[in-house]
Every structure is written in C-alpha cells, then in structure tokens.
Biopython code that builds the backbone (N, CA, C, O; Angstrom):
import numpy as np
from Bio.PDB.StructureBuilder import StructureBuilder

atoms = [
    (1, "MET", "N", (-9.113, 11.976, -6.472)),
    (1, "MET", "CA", (-8.684, 11.547, -4.982)),
    (1, "MET", "C", (-8.658, 12.458, -3.882)),
    (1, "MET", "O", (-7.818, 13.341, -3.707)),
    (2, "GLU", "N", (-9.855, 12.124, -2.988)),
    (2, "GLU", "CA", (-10.175, 12.822, -1.874)),
    (2, "GLU", "C", (-9.005, 13.219, -1.100)),
    (2, "GLU", "O", (-8.183, 12.399, -0.691)),
    (3, "GLU", "N", (-8.958, 13.984, -0.978)),
    (3, "GLU", "CA", (-7.300, 14.709, -0.262)),
    (3, "GLU", "C", (-7.404, 13.838, 1.252)),
    (3, "GLU", "O", (-6.371, 13.255, 1.583)),
    (4, "ASP", "N", (-8.249, 13.761, 1.905)),
    (4, "ASP", "CA", (-8.252, 13.128, 3.503)),
    (4, "ASP", "C", (-8.134, 11.537, 3.059)),
    (4, "ASP", "O", (-7.692, 10.762, 3.907)),
    (5, "ILE", "N", (-8.401, 11.173, 2.147)),
    (5, "ILE", "CA", (-8.616, 9.558, 2.213)),
    (5, "ILE", "C", (-7.429, 8.825, 1.567)),
    (5, "ILE", "O", (-7.082, 9.082, 0.414)),
    (6, "CYS", "N", (-6.641, 7.652, 2.544)),
    (6, "CYS", "CA", (-5.697, 7.050, 1.689)),
    (6, "CYS", "C", (-6.407, 5.584, 1.866)),
    (6, "CYS", "O", (-7.479, 5.297, 2.400)),
    (7, "TYR", "N", (-5.343, 4.688, 1.172)),
    (7, "TYR", "CA", (-5.373, 3.484, 1.348)),
    (7, "TYR", "C", (-4.329, 2.889, 1.828)),
    (7, "TYR", "O", (-3.193, 3.271, 1.548)),
    (8, "VAL", "N", (-4.587, 1.817, 2.660)),
    (8, "VAL", "CA", (-3.410, 1.250, 3.386)),
    (8, "VAL", "C", (-3.194, -0.068, 2.726)),
    (8, "VAL", "O", (-4.313, -0.411, 2.346)),
    (9, "ILE", "N", (-2.344, -0.965, 2.401)),
    (9, "ILE", "CA", (-2.220, -2.279, 1.617)),
    (9, "ILE", "C", (-1.046, -3.049, 2.519)),
    (9, "ILE", "O", (0.140, -2.752, 2.662)),
    (10, "THR", "N", (-1.833, -4.165, 3.078)),
    (10, "THR", "CA", (-0.524, -4.548, 4.171)),
    (10, "THR", "C", (-0.591, -5.634, 3.199)),
    (10, "THR", "O", (-1.588, -5.954, 2.553)),
    (11, "LEU", "N", (0.875, -6.313, 3.145)),
    (11, "LEU", "CA", (1.380, -7.386, 2.252)),
    (11, "LEU", "C", (1.833, -8.528, 3.223)),
    (11, "LEU", "O", (2.822, -8.330, 3.929)),
    (12, "ASN", "N", (1.254, -9.537, 3.280)),
    (12, "ASN", "CA", (1.364, -10.611, 4.275)),
    (12, "ASN", "C", (1.774, -11.968, 3.912)),
    (12, "ASN", "O", (1.099, -12.686, 3.174)),
    (13, "PRO", "N", (3.404, -12.468, 4.681)),
    (13, "PRO", "CA", (3.751, -13.728, 3.809)),
    (13, "PRO", "C", (2.810, -14.818, 3.683)),
    (13, "PRO", "O", (1.968, -14.887, 4.578)),
    (14, "THR", "N", (2.773, -15.636, 2.813)),
    (14, "THR", "CA", (2.192, -16.840, 2.513)),
    (14, "THR", "C", (2.987, -17.308, 2.745)),
    (14, "THR", "O", (4.093, -16.862, 3.051)),
    (15, "GLU", "N", (2.325, -19.205, 2.587)),
    (15, "GLU", "CA", (3.360, -20.283, 2.568)),
    (15, "GLU", "C", (4.089, -20.314, 2.075)),
    (15, "GLU", "O", (5.183, -20.555, 2.585)),
    (16, "GLN", "N", (3.901, -20.046, 0.529)),
    (16, "GLN", "CA", (5.019, -19.723, -0.704)),
    (16, "GLN", "C", (5.731, -18.708, -0.703)),
    (16, "GLN", "O", (6.233, -18.358, -1.771)),
    (17, "ASP", "N", (5.986, -17.913, 0.563)),
    (17, "ASP", "CA", (7.087, -17.076, 0.798)),
    (17, "ASP", "C", (8.685, -17.292, 0.494)),
    (17, "ASP", "O", (9.253, -17.909, 1.395)),
    (18, "ARG", "N", (9.206, -17.046, -0.197)),
    (18, "ARG", "CA", (10.648, -17.209, -0.246)),
    (18, "ARG", "C", (11.495, -15.978, -0.674)),
    (18, "ARG", "O", (10.756, -15.175, -1.245)),
    (19, "ARG", "N", (12.506, -15.633, -0.619)),
    (19, "ARG", "CA", (13.206, -14.628, -1.065)),
    (19, "ARG", "C", (13.746, -14.871, -2.149)),
    (19, "ARG", "O", (14.473, -15.857, -2.268)),
    (20, "ASP", "N", (13.493, -13.986, -3.214)),
    (20, "ASP", "CA", (13.524, -13.942, -4.593)),
    (20, "ASP", "C", (13.878, -12.741, -5.058)),
    (20, "ASP", "O", (13.027, -11.852, -5.037)),
    (21, "MET", "N", (15.126, -12.480, -5.544)),
    (21, "MET", "CA", (15.328, -11.042, -5.973)),
    (21, "MET", "C", (14.737, -10.364, -7.250)),
    (21, "MET", "O", (14.604, -9.187, -7.586)),
    (22, "GLU", "N", (14.411, -11.645, -7.874)),
    (22, "GLU", "CA", (13.677, -11.098, -9.068)),
    (22, "GLU", "C", (12.142, -10.443, -8.937)),
    (22, "GLU", "O", (11.819, -9.428, -9.553)),
    (23, "ILE", "N", (11.242, -11.177, -8.040)),
    (23, "ILE", "CA", (10.379, -10.890, -7.571)),
    (23, "ILE", "C", (10.494, -9.394, -6.733)),
    (23, "ILE", "O", (9.699, -8.466, -6.878)),
    (24, "ILE", "N", (11.356, -9.396, -6.072)),
    (24, "ILE", "CA", (11.464, -8.381, -4.994)),
    (24, "ILE", "C", (11.715, -6.796, -6.058)),
    (24, "ILE", "O", (11.256, -5.671, -5.861)),
    (25, "ARG", "N", (12.536, -7.255, -7.085)),
    (25, "ARG", "CA", (12.965, -6.203, -8.067)),
    (25, "ARG", "C", (11.662, -5.673, -8.727)),
    (25, "ARG", "O", (11.587, -4.520, -9.152)),
    (26, "ALA", "N", (10.932, -6.307, -8.776)),
    (26, "ALA", "CA", (10.075, -6.261, -9.713)),
    (26, "ALA", "C", (8.373, -5.475, -8.546)),
    (26, "ALA", "O", (7.451, -4.788, -8.987)),
    (27, "HIS", "N", (8.539, -5.861, -7.387)),
    (27, "HIS", "CA", (7.613, -5.469, -6.826)),
    (27, "HIS", "C", (8.152, -3.711, -6.583)),
    (27, "HIS", "O", (7.368, -2.767, -6.682)),
    (28, "VAL", "N", (9.756, -3.557, -6.230)),
    (28, "VAL", "CA", (10.231, -2.232, -6.496)),
    (28, "VAL", "C", (9.747, -1.364, -7.362)),
    (28, "VAL", "O", (9.309, -0.249, -7.081)),
    (29, "LYS", "N", (9.813, -1.842, -8.403)),
    (29, "LYS", "CA", (9.430, -1.574, -9.872)),
    (29, "LYS", "C", (8.021, -0.949, -9.977)),
    (29, "LYS", "O", (7.640, -0.014, -10.681)),
    (30, "HIS", "N", (7.248, -1.826, -8.961)),
    (30, "HIS", "CA", (5.729, -1.467, -9.036)),
    (30, "HIS", "C", (5.517, -0.177, -8.552)),
    (30, "HIS", "O", (4.917, 0.741, -9.112)),
    (31, "LEU", "N", (6.254, -0.192, -7.078)),
    (31, "LEU", "CA", (6.213, 0.909, -6.074)),
    (31, "LEU", "C", (6.605, 2.247, -6.756)),
    (31, "LEU", "O", (6.073, 3.295, -6.390)),
    (32, "GLN", "N", (7.688, 2.210, -7.911)),
    (32, "GLN", "CA", (8.401, 3.583, -7.999)),
    (32, "GLN", "C", (7.694, 3.738, -9.283)),
    (32, "GLN", "O", (8.133, 4.712, -9.896)),
    (33, "GLU", "N", (6.663, 3.057, -9.959)),
    (33, "GLU", "CA", (5.371, 3.361, -10.545)),
    (33, "GLU", "C", (4.749, 4.204, -10.039)),
    (33, "GLU", "O", (4.771, 5.317, -10.563)),
    (34, "LEU", "N", (3.951, 3.975, -8.811)),
    (34, "LEU", "CA", (3.061, 4.394, -8.193)),
    (34, "LEU", "C", (3.658, 6.006, -7.598)),
    (34, "LEU", "O", (2.999, 7.046, -7.578)),
    (35, "GLU", "N", (4.945, 5.835, -7.191)),
    (35, "GLU", "CA", (5.985, 7.012, -7.011)),
    (35, "GLU", "C", (5.550, 8.102, -8.285)),
    (35, "GLU", "O", (5.141, 9.251, -8.122)),
    (36, "GLY", "N", (5.717, 7.545, -9.316)),
    (36, "GLY", "CA", (5.863, 8.489, -10.671)),
    (36, "GLY", "C", (4.602, 8.947, -10.577)),
    (36, "GLY", "O", (4.537, 10.119, -10.207)),
    (37, "LYS", "N", (3.471, 8.350, -10.814)),
    (37, "LYS", "CA", (2.369, 8.496, -10.572)),
    (37, "LYS", "C", (1.637, 9.512, -9.541)),
    (37, "LYS", "O", (0.459, 9.850, -9.660)),
    (38, "GLY", "N", (2.351, 9.869, -8.698)),
    (38, "GLY", "CA", (2.116, 10.473, -7.479)),
    (38, "GLY", "C", (0.993, 10.145, -6.394)),
    (38, "GLY", "O", (0.281, 10.873, -5.703)),
    (39, "GLN", "N", (1.133, 8.576, -6.534)),
    (39, "GLN", "CA", (0.182, 7.752, -6.122)),
    (39, "GLN", "C", (0.575, 7.198, -4.548)),
    (39, "GLN", "O", (-0.245, 7.015, -3.648)),
    (40, "LEU", "N", (1.980, 6.993, -4.467)),
    (40, "LEU", "CA", (2.659, 6.355, -3.294)),
    (40, "LEU", "C", (2.696, 7.446, -2.279)),
    (40, "LEU", "O", (2.804, 8.628, -2.606)),
    (41, "MET", "N", (2.595, 6.997, -0.913)),
    (41, "MET", "CA", (2.901, 7.739, 0.154)),
    (41, "MET", "C", (3.812, 7.508, 1.162)),
    (41, "MET", "O", (4.538, 8.310, 1.749)),
    (42, "LEU", "N", (3.695, 6.380, 1.289)),
    (42, "LEU", "CA", (4.962, 5.985, 2.294)),
    (42, "LEU", "C", (5.093, 3.926, 1.934)),
    (42, "LEU", "O", (4.153, 3.297, 1.448)),
    (43, "CYS", "N", (5.930, 3.529, 2.176)),
    (43, "CYS", "CA", (6.051, 2.093, 1.930)),
    (43, "CYS", "C", (7.242, 1.415, 2.309)),
    (43, "CYS", "O", (8.287, 2.003, 2.031)),
    (44, "GLY", "N", (7.341, 0.115, 2.982)),
    (44, "GLY", "CA", (8.208, -0.203, 3.481)),
    (44, "GLY", "C", (8.277, -1.609, 4.488)),
    (44, "GLY", "O", (7.306, -1.655, 5.244)),
    (45, "PRO", "N", (8.887, -2.340, 4.586)),
    (45, "PRO", "CA", (8.736, -3.837, 5.367)),
    (45, "PRO", "C", (8.413, -3.383, 7.077)),
    (45, "PRO", "O", (8.786, -2.273, 7.457)),
    (46, "PHE", "N", (7.885, -4.087, 7.790)),
    (46, "PHE", "CA", (8.012, -4.103, 9.084)),
    (46, "PHE", "C", (9.030, -4.454, 9.884)),
    (46, "PHE", "O", (9.535, -5.531, 9.566)),
    (47, "ALA", "N", (9.633, -3.777, 11.059)),
    (47, "ALA", "CA", (10.614, -3.879, 11.611)),
    (47, "ALA", "C", (10.893, -5.294, 12.698)),
    (47, "ALA", "O", (11.866, -6.010, 12.935)),
    (48, "ASP", "N", (9.258, -5.221, 13.248)),
    (48, "ASP", "CA", (8.954, -6.346, 14.121)),
    (48, "ASP", "C", (8.437, -7.663, 13.818)),
    (48, "ASP", "O", (8.595, -8.574, 14.630)),
    (49, "SER", "N", (7.673, -7.894, 12.430)),
    (49, "SER", "CA", (7.145, -8.922, 11.825)),
    (49, "SER", "C", (7.412, -9.063, 10.686)),
    (49, "SER", "O", (8.292, -8.377, 10.166)),
    (50, "PRO", "N", (6.622, -10.120, 9.909)),
    (50, "PRO", "CA", (7.303, -10.661, 8.424)),
    (50, "PRO", "C", (5.925, -9.610, 7.723)),
    (50, "PRO", "O", (4.804, -9.459, 8.210)),
    (51, "GLY", "N", (6.415, -9.080, 6.613)),
    (51, "GLY", "CA", (5.539, -8.389, 5.782)),
    (51, "GLY", "C", (5.761, -7.206, 5.526)),
    (51, "GLY", "O", (6.952, -6.894, 5.540)),
    (52, "GLY", "N", (4.745, -6.107, 5.201)),
    (52, "GLY", "CA", (5.002, -4.756, 5.064)),
    (52, "GLY", "C", (3.981, -4.004, 4.661)),
    (52, "GLY", "O", (3.037, -4.789, 4.560)),
    (53, "MET", "N", (3.535, -2.662, 4.298)),
    (53, "MET", "CA", (2.961, -2.000, 4.152)),
    (53, "MET", "C", (3.175, -1.104, 3.110)),
    (53, "MET", "O", (4.312, -0.783, 2.766)),
    (54, "VAL", "N", (2.058, -0.629, 2.524)),
    (54, "VAL", "CA", (2.067, 0.194, 1.349)),
    (54, "VAL", "C", (0.860, 1.003, 1.457)),
    (54, "VAL", "O", (-0.264, 0.539, 1.649)),
    (55, "ILE", "N", (1.129, 2.153, 1.333)),
    (55, "ILE", "CA", (0.047, 3.415, 1.758)),
    (55, "ILE", "C", (0.426, 4.452, 0.530)),
    (55, "ILE", "O", (1.440, 5.079, 0.223)),
    (56, "ILE", "N", (-1.287, 4.277, -0.175)),
    (56, "ILE", "CA", (-1.352, 4.768, -1.419)),
    (56, "ILE", "C", (-2.585, 5.994, -1.664)),
    (56, "ILE", "O", (-3.492, 5.992, -0.832)),
    (57, "ARG", "N", (-2.631, 6.884, -2.616)),
    (57, "ARG", "CA", (-3.712, 7.581, -2.885)),
    (57, "ARG", "C", (-4.129, 6.916, -4.073)),
    (57, "ARG", "O", (-3.399, 6.512, -4.978)),
    (58, "ALA", "N", (-5.620, 6.823, -3.974)),
    (58, "ALA", "CA", (-6.209, 6.301, -5.286)),
    (58, "ALA", "C", (-7.892, 7.216, -5.270)),
    (58, "ALA", "O", (-8.332, 8.102, -4.538)),
    (59, "ASP", "N", (-8.404, 6.555, -6.323)),
    (59, "ASP", "CA", (-9.665, 7.550, -6.626)),
    (59, "ASP", "C", (-10.814, 6.887, -5.772)),
    (59, "ASP", "O", (-11.750, 7.454, -5.208)),
    (60, "SER", "N", (-10.474, 5.401, -5.823)),
    (60, "SER", "CA", (-11.738, 4.779, -5.116)),
    (60, "SER", "C", (-11.107, 3.308, -4.362)),
    (60, "SER", "O", (-9.928, 3.078, -4.629)),
    (61, "ARG", "N", (-11.580, 2.645, -3.752)),
    (61, "ARG", "CA", (-11.219, 1.322, -2.823)),
    (61, "ARG", "C", (-10.971, 0.642, -4.070)),
    (61, "ARG", "O", (-9.806, 0.248, -4.119)),
    (62, "GLU", "N", (-11.685, 0.348, -5.152)),
    (62, "GLU", "CA", (-11.634, -0.670, -6.383)),
    (62, "GLU", "C", (-10.633, -0.338, -6.768)),
    (62, "GLU", "O", (-9.915, -1.337, -6.825)),
    (63, "GLU", "N", (-9.807, 1.044, -7.283)),
    (63, "GLU", "CA", (-8.761, 1.477, -7.629)),
    (63, "GLU", "C", (-7.349, 0.847, -6.864)),
    (63, "GLU", "O", (-6.331, 0.400, -7.392)),
    (64, "ALA", "N", (-7.678, 0.983, -5.502)),
    (64, "ALA", "CA", (-6.784, 0.411, -4.387)),
    (64, "ALA", "C", (-6.533, -0.897, -4.590)),
    (64, "ALA", "O", (-5.399, -1.367, -4.494)),
    (65, "VAL", "N", (-7.677, -1.646, -4.915)),
    (65, "VAL", "CA", (-7.301, -3.227, -4.816)),
    (65, "VAL", "C", (-6.534, -3.753, -5.796)),
    (65, "VAL", "O", (-5.760, -4.709, -5.761)),
    (66, "ALA", "N", (-6.932, -2.787, -6.961)),
    (66, "ALA", "CA", (-6.392, -3.022, -8.329)),
    (66, "ALA", "C", (-4.939, -3.267, -8.086)),
    (66, "ALA", "O", (-4.219, -4.246, -8.281)),
    (67, "ILE", "N", (-4.701, -1.895, -7.528)),
    (67, "ILE", "CA", (-3.474, -1.869, -7.847)),
    (67, "ILE", "C", (-2.284, -2.913, -6.792)),
    (67, "ILE", "O", (-1.149, -3.335, -7.017)),
    (68, "ALA", "N", (-3.204, -3.031, -5.619)),
    (68, "ALA", "CA", (-2.568, -4.289, -4.711)),
    (68, "ALA", "C", (-2.921, -5.524, -5.628)),
    (68, "ALA", "O", (-2.451, -6.507, -5.055)),
    (69, "GLU", "N", (-3.397, -5.819, -6.527)),
    (69, "GLU", "CA", (-3.604, -7.192, -7.132)),
    (69, "GLU", "C", (-2.421, -7.068, -8.408)),
    (69, "GLU", "O", (-2.206, -8.114, -9.020)),
    (70, "ARG", "N", (-1.899, -6.227, -8.692)),
    (70, "ARG", "CA", (-0.870, -5.928, -9.859)),
    (70, "ARG", "C", (0.255, -6.155, -9.020)),
    (70, "ARG", "O", (1.294, -6.526, -9.566)),
    (71, "ASP", "N", (0.225, -5.964, -7.537)),
    (71, "ASP", "CA", (1.749, -6.002, -7.183)),
    (71, "ASP", "C", (2.334, -7.456, -7.559)),
    (71, "ASP", "O", (1.621, -8.445, -7.732)),
    (72, "PRO", "N", (3.666, -7.439, -7.654)),
    (72, "PRO", "CA", (4.086, -9.047, -8.493)),
    (72, "PRO", "C", (4.484, -9.545, -6.779)),
    (72, "PRO", "O", (5.161, -10.574, -6.761)),
    (73, "TYR", "N", (4.180, -9.002, -5.475)),
    (73, "TYR", "CA", (4.301, -9.834, -4.540)),
    (73, "TYR", "C", (3.164, -10.621, -4.262)),
    (73, "TYR", "O", (3.186, -11.694, -3.660)),
    (74, "VAL", "N", (2.064, -9.992, -4.768)),
    (74, "VAL", "CA", (0.763, -10.276, -4.742)),
    (74, "VAL", "C", (0.675, -11.716, -6.061)),
    (74, "VAL", "O", (0.280, -12.865, -5.861)),
    (75, "THR", "N", (1.226, -11.072, -7.445)),
    (75, "THR", "CA", (0.655, -12.072, -8.181)),
    (75, "THR", "C", (1.494, -13.509, -8.574)),
    (75, "THR", "O", (1.217, -14.538, -9.189)),
    (76, "SER", "N", (3.017, -12.813, -7.649)),
    (76, "SER", "CA", (3.894, -14.297, -7.627)),
    (76, "SER", "C", (3.227, -15.425, -6.512)),
    (76, "SER", "O", (3.408, -16.636, -6.633)),
    (77, "GLY", "N", (2.487, -14.854, -5.492)),
    (77, "GLY", "CA", (1.721, -15.655, -4.491)),
    (77, "GLY", "C", (2.560, -15.766, -3.197)),
    (77, "GLY", "O", (2.350, -16.581, -2.298)),
    (78, "ILE", "N", (3.505, -14.868, -3.224)),
    (78, "ILE", "CA", (4.184, -15.250, -1.853)),
    (78, "ILE", "C", (3.716, -14.033, -0.880)),
    (78, "ILE", "O", (4.231, -14.074, 0.237)),
    (79, "ARG", "N", (2.876, -13.021, -1.112)),
    (79, "ARG", "CA", (2.126, -12.289, -0.407)),
    (79, "ARG", "C", (1.067, -12.119, -0.845)),
    (79, "ARG", "O", (0.849, -11.813, -2.018)),
    (80, "SER", "N", (-0.195, -12.373, 0.449)),
    (80, "SER", "CA", (-1.604, -11.754, 0.276)),
    (80, "SER", "C", (-1.546, -10.577, 0.665)),
    (80, "SER", "O", (-0.528, -10.153, 1.214)),
    (81, "TYR", "N", (-2.675, -9.780, 0.449)),
    (81, "TYR", "CA", (-2.751, -8.449, 0.740)),
    (81, "TYR", "C", (-4.099, -8.166, 1.658)),
    (81, "TYR", "O", (-4.973, -8.994, 1.915)),
    (82, "GLU", "N", (-4.062, -7.199, 1.957)),
    (82, "GLU", "CA", (-5.803, -6.314, 2.642)),
    (82, "GLU", "C", (-5.455, -4.974, 2.417)),
    (82, "GLU", "O", (-4.388, -4.375, 2.552)),
    (83, "VAL", "N", (-6.543, -4.632, 2.054)),
    (83, "VAL", "CA", (-6.843, -3.235, 1.947)),
    (83, "VAL", "C", (-7.469, -2.623, 2.624)),
    (83, "VAL", "O", (-8.612, -3.075, 2.683)),
    (84, "ARG", "N", (-7.294, -1.656, 3.289)),
    (84, "ARG", "CA", (-8.088, -0.929, 4.330)),
    (84, "ARG", "C", (-8.044, 0.874, 3.702)),
    (84, "ARG", "O", (-7.177, 1.492, 3.084)),
    (85, "THR", "N", (-9.378, 1.259, 4.200)),
    (85, "THR", "CA", (-9.492, 2.896, 3.657)),
    (85, "THR", "C", (-9.105, 3.678, 4.980)),
    (85, "THR", "O", (-9.741, 3.547, 6.026)),
    (86, "TRP", "N", (-8.168, 4.378, 4.857)),
    (86, "TRP", "CA", (-7.582, 5.220, 5.897)),
    (86, "TRP", "C", (-8.310, 7.039, 5.975)),
    (86, "TRP", "O", (-8.107, 7.790, 5.022)),
    (87, "GLY", "N", (-8.920, 7.400, 6.901)),
    (87, "GLY", "CA", (-9.265, 8.649, 6.997)),
    (87, "GLY", "C", (-8.149, 9.130, 7.826)),
    (87, "GLY", "O", (-7.817, 8.682, 8.924)),
    (88, "LEU", "N", (-7.312, 10.630, 6.809)),
    (88, "LEU", "CA", (-6.518, 10.859, 7.509)),
    (88, "LEU", "C", (-6.867, 12.457, 8.914)),
    (88, "LEU", "O", (-7.776, 13.283, 8.827)),
    (89, "SER", "N", (-6.007, 12.394, 9.800)),
    (89, "SER", "CA", (-6.673, 13.228, 10.521)),
    (89, "SER", "C", (-5.394, 14.373, 10.651)),
    (89, "SER", "O", (-4.229, 13.985, 10.738)),
    (90, "HIS", "N", (-5.675, 15.498, 10.653)),
    (90, "HIS", "CA", (-4.464, 16.332, 10.693)),
    (90, "HIS", "C", (-4.900, 17.816, 10.973)),
    (90, "HIS", "O", (-6.101, 18.045, 10.827)),
    (91, "ALA", "N", (-4.096, 18.841, 11.351)),
    (91, "ALA", "CA", (-4.851, 19.900, 11.554)),
    (91, "ALA", "C", (-5.075, 20.910, 10.166)),
    (91, "ALA", "O", (-5.627, 21.955, 10.510)),
    (92, "GLY", "N", (-4.905, 20.879, 9.304)),
    (92, "GLY", "CA", (-5.721, 21.555, 8.165)),
    (92, "GLY", "C", (-7.269, 20.958, 7.716)),
    (92, "GLY", "O", (-7.986, 21.395, 6.815)),
    (93, "ASN", "N", (-7.549, 19.779, 8.675)),
    (93, "ASN", "CA", (-9.309, 19.281, 8.334)),
    (93, "ASN", "C", (-9.764, 19.154, 9.557)),
    (93, "ASN", "O", (-10.777, 18.478, 9.736)),
    (94, "LYS", "N", (-8.977, 19.900, 10.859)),
    (94, "LYS", "CA", (-9.232, 20.339, 12.164)),
    (94, "LYS", "C", (-9.564, 18.554, 12.657)),
    (94, "LYS", "O", (-10.632, 18.032, 12.977)),
    (95, "HIS", "N", (-8.452, 18.078, 12.571)),
    (95, "HIS", "CA", (-8.446, 16.104, 12.925)),
    (95, "HIS", "C", (-9.899, 15.986, 12.982)),
    (95, "HIS", "O", (-10.637, 15.937, 13.966)),
    (96, "MET", "N", (-10.178, 15.948, 11.685)),
    (96, "MET", "CA", (-11.392, 15.372, 10.774)),
    (96, "MET", "C", (-12.614, 15.907, 11.355)),
    (96, "MET", "O", (-13.598, 15.182, 11.505)),
    (97, "GLY", "N", (-12.607, 17.557, 11.805)),
    (97, "GLY", "CA", (-13.793, 18.388, 12.120)),
    (97, "GLY", "C", (-14.008, 18.556, 13.945)),
    (97, "GLY", "O", (-14.816, 19.237, 14.577)),
    (98, "ILE", "N", (-13.189, 17.859, 14.296)),
    (98, "ILE", "CA", (-13.224, 17.650, 15.905)),
    (98, "ILE", "C", (-12.678, 18.696, 16.652)),
    (98, "ILE", "O", (-13.300, 19.274, 17.543)),
    (99, "ALA", "N", (-11.622, 18.937, 16.342)),
    (99, "ALA", "CA", (-10.487, 20.175, 16.700)),
    (99, "ALA", "C", (-11.298, 21.421, 16.933)),
    (99, "ALA", "O", (-12.189, 21.594, 16.101)),
    (100, "GLU", "N", (-11.208, 22.163, 17.707)),
    (100, "GLU", "CA", (-11.548, 23.637, 17.676)),
    (100, "GLU", "C", (-10.404, 24.603, 16.935)),
    (100, "GLU", "O", (-10.581, 25.818, 16.854)),
]
sb = StructureBuilder()
sb.init_structure("model")
sb.init_model(0)
sb.init_chain("A")
sb.init_seg("    ")
for serial, (resi, resn, name, xyz) in enumerate(atoms, 1):
    if name == "N":
        sb.init_residue(resn, " ", resi, " ")
    sb.init_atom(name, np.array(xyz, "f"), 0.0, 1.0, " ", f" {name:<3s}", serial, name[0])
structure = sb.get_structure()
C-alpha cells in the first residue's frame, strides 16, 4: 500500500433505498472487517445529504473497487458506489512536494 494514497468510496442511495437493519448490520460488519485488517481510515454518513463515505487503504484501485463491491449496501442494491483515488497532502510529504 502506498503511504500517501487512499481510496474514497462514496455510497449513494438508489431507487431501492430502504432502512433495513439486517443490511445495516452487515454493512457495519464489513467496515469492522476492514478496520481489523488496518484498511479502514474513516467512514460515516453525510450529515447534509443522503449517503455516506468510506476512506480506505488498499494496494490498488482494483482492490478498492472489489472492497466496494463486497459492501452489503452495494450487494443489496440499496446503494451505488463511486471509487476515487485520493492523494494525501501533509507535512510529512511536504504537501505533495510543494511546500518548502
């Protein structure tokens, strides 16, 4: 896993969206498994619109897509997803080599 690359998975409601506690619990279990592997960085629902976001570390974009496709929210059809590759900017990498 490249230290300064993460993947952002946005989870967006579909027309089949519904509040189903069984699916929600399975989604949380999926997140806990990612956390146990050290891959989960942050996650949670949006406060100002439907849906949510999961930020993970993965060895490749393909692995990030596979993780998104295993999410019970996605497999149940109540959420669609988008995976974005996110380069981290921080003091440790001199804000992507730009800071002095």
